[in-house]
N, C-alpha and C positions, 0 to 999 in steps of 0.2 A: 419558449421551448418547453415548459412544464407539461403541456398535454403529449408531447414525444416524448420525451425523455422515460425510458426505462432504467430502473436503479433498485436493486434488492442488495441486502445486506444479509452476508449466510455467515453461521457460527459454526466452527470444526466442533466437531463431535455433538450437535446437536441436529443442523438442518442437513450436515453431508458429515461422511468418515465416523459415523455414529458408533461403530463398534473398534475403532482406533484409540486405543486408551493414551496414546499420546496427544493426538488430537482433542483429547477432553480433556486434559493436562495444561495444554498451551492454549486453548482458547483463543485461537485467530480467527479472524473474520476475513472471509473472501468475498470479493463486491462483482457484481454485475451489472455492466452500465451499457447501455444501447438505444436504438431508435427503434420505436414502435412501429412508426410507419415502415420502414425498412428492415423491420427485421434484424437488422444487424446488431453485437454486442459483442463485446470484450470484457475478459475476466481478469480482474486482480488478483495477484497473489494466490494464484489454483494451486497449492498446497495440499498433502494427503489423501484426496480423491477427486482428481479432475473427472474422470467417468462419471460421477454424480454429479461434478457441475455442469458439465456440458450436459445431462441430461436433463438437469434443472430446468437449461435455457430452452431444451427442446421442447419441454411439457409448456414453456410460455410462448411458444410459436417464435422463439427466437433463433438466431444460427451465430456459432461462433467466429469471430473476423481478425480478433486478436488476444494478444494477452499485455497486460500493463506489469511491471514489477515492480514494487515501492525500493526493494534491495535484495541483496544477494543471500539474507540467511536462511538456512534450509527451512525453517518453519514458514516461510513465505514464497520458495521457488522449490523447495524439495531438495536433495541432497543429504552428506551426512552430517549429523549433529549427533556429537556425545556419543557414538559407534552405532546409532541408529540412522538405517538408510531411509528418508522420507520421500515418497511418492511425491511430483512435482512437476514443473514445466518437461523436462526431458519425455516424461511419461505422456504427459497432455500432447506433445509433438508427434508421437508415435500415431495418435487418434487423431489430429488434425494438422495440417500444417501450416500453420498462421505464423504472422510474425510476432515478436516477441520484444515490447519497447523498455527499454532501460535508459538511465542517465550515463554518458559517455563514460564517466570515471570508475561506473561499477560494473561496464562491461565485463573485464577482464575475471572479475570477482564471480560472478553469478558464472561464467565457463568455467571457472575452477570448482564451484562448488556444485556444480548439476551436469558438467559435462557437453552440454549444450555449445555447440560451435559459433565461434564470434559471426559467421555467415546466417546463421538462424537469428542473431540479435540485431535489432535496431537500436542506433545509439542517438539520442539526443542531447541537445543543450536545454537549461530553463528558457522557459516561455515559449517552448514548441509547442505545436496544437497536434493533437490526434483526432482526426473526424472518424465520426462511426455512426454512417448514414450523414444526418444534418446535426448532430449532436458533437460539438466540439470539446475537448477535454484538454483543458491546458496544463502540461506538465512544469512543475515546479521544483528545482533542484534544492535541495535541504539538507547538506553536509550536517555531517555532527555525531550520528549513529552509527552510519558509515558515509564514505568519500563520495557516494553517488545515490544517495536517497533521494526519493522524490516524493511528492505529494501531488495529489491531480484535484483539479478544480473546475467542476462542471455544473452549469447552473446552480451555483450557490450549496452544492453541496462539496465538500473539502476531505477526499479519502487519504489519511496522515501517514499509514501504514505504521511506523516506530517512531518517527518524529514526533509525533506529541500525542499524548493519551487524554481522554479527558481531566485525569488526576496524575499529573507527574508527566515524562516524557522517556525517550530512548536511553538505555543507556550510551555510557561514551569510553568504559571501561576495556571494551572488546577491541579486537584490531580494527584499525581504521577509524575509530572512534575519536573525535576530537572537540572535548567541551566548548573550546571557543567560537569553534564554528557551528556548533547547536543552537550557542547562544544569539548568535547573525541570523539561522534559519528560524526561529523561533520567533525574536523581537521585529528582526529587517525583512528576513524574505517571503514570509507569512503575512507581514504587516498589509499589505494590498489585500486580503482577504476578508471582506466585510464582516461587521459583527454577527450581520442574519443571519450568515451562512451556516451551514450546519457541518461540524465534526463528527466524521467517523474512523474512530480509529483502526490499527491492525489486532487489537485485542481489547476483550471484554475484561477491561480492568477496574472495571466500576458498575456501579448496578443499573446505571442505563447504559445503552447502547449507542448513545449519538446525545450532543448537545449542541447548540447554538456557540458560536464563537465567540460573541459577547459577554455570556456568563463564563465559557472557559477562561477567560482572560481576568475575569474577575474572581474567579474562583480558585484555580489552578495556582499552585506555590510556585511552578515555575516562572509564571509570570510576576511573581514580588521583585524581585531585584531590579532595580532601574539604571544598572550599570554592571557593565563586564567584570568589573572588578567583584562587586555583591555577589554577582551570579556564580564566579569562579570560588568565592569564599563558601557558599551552599551547595555547588554543585561539582566541582573540578575535583580531581583524583591526583 
């Protein structure tokens, strides 16, 4: 599928939302994934400026057919964050009526934060597949940062949201966070992802924007503990 896969990593404050100081500060990544032959594409975590992201698809000859949300935090899906109202999926749906794919445990939180009704969300379980043309995107439920956090695996590209960064991992001290679940997500639920797969995180928190999973597992401190007990000593709260 390499020749058919359309995949773009877009940095907030640089590639879109260039005049938004919060977008520049938060350095979120949005992603576009699609099928070059059919022209269908989905956007992952289209916060800050969905119109610009849709325009980027249009410029590449792609059309939006859906949204994938890694988790409910406003810097990923829009909504209120510390008194600031961030643009996100609610605004996108006014421009394009497409399904928004979430893990079932996250649906109520996405609705609460964004105002998007449950009838506009498609709830999934881990292992479900979303098809974009003939491109299959596997949804992997990775709770810990939030109850319904999910990662997306497509043709050896792992889009991880805030579950896993190149250095470190998502916080567990926010509402819905659970350090034990995050340990299991990193060490067990993502164990199926091959070392040759490339990790694409939810924020630019490292000098590089992406890295192979094998190198991440060797170099990221979150993989240093070899047991839950060691993990909780280092990362529990």
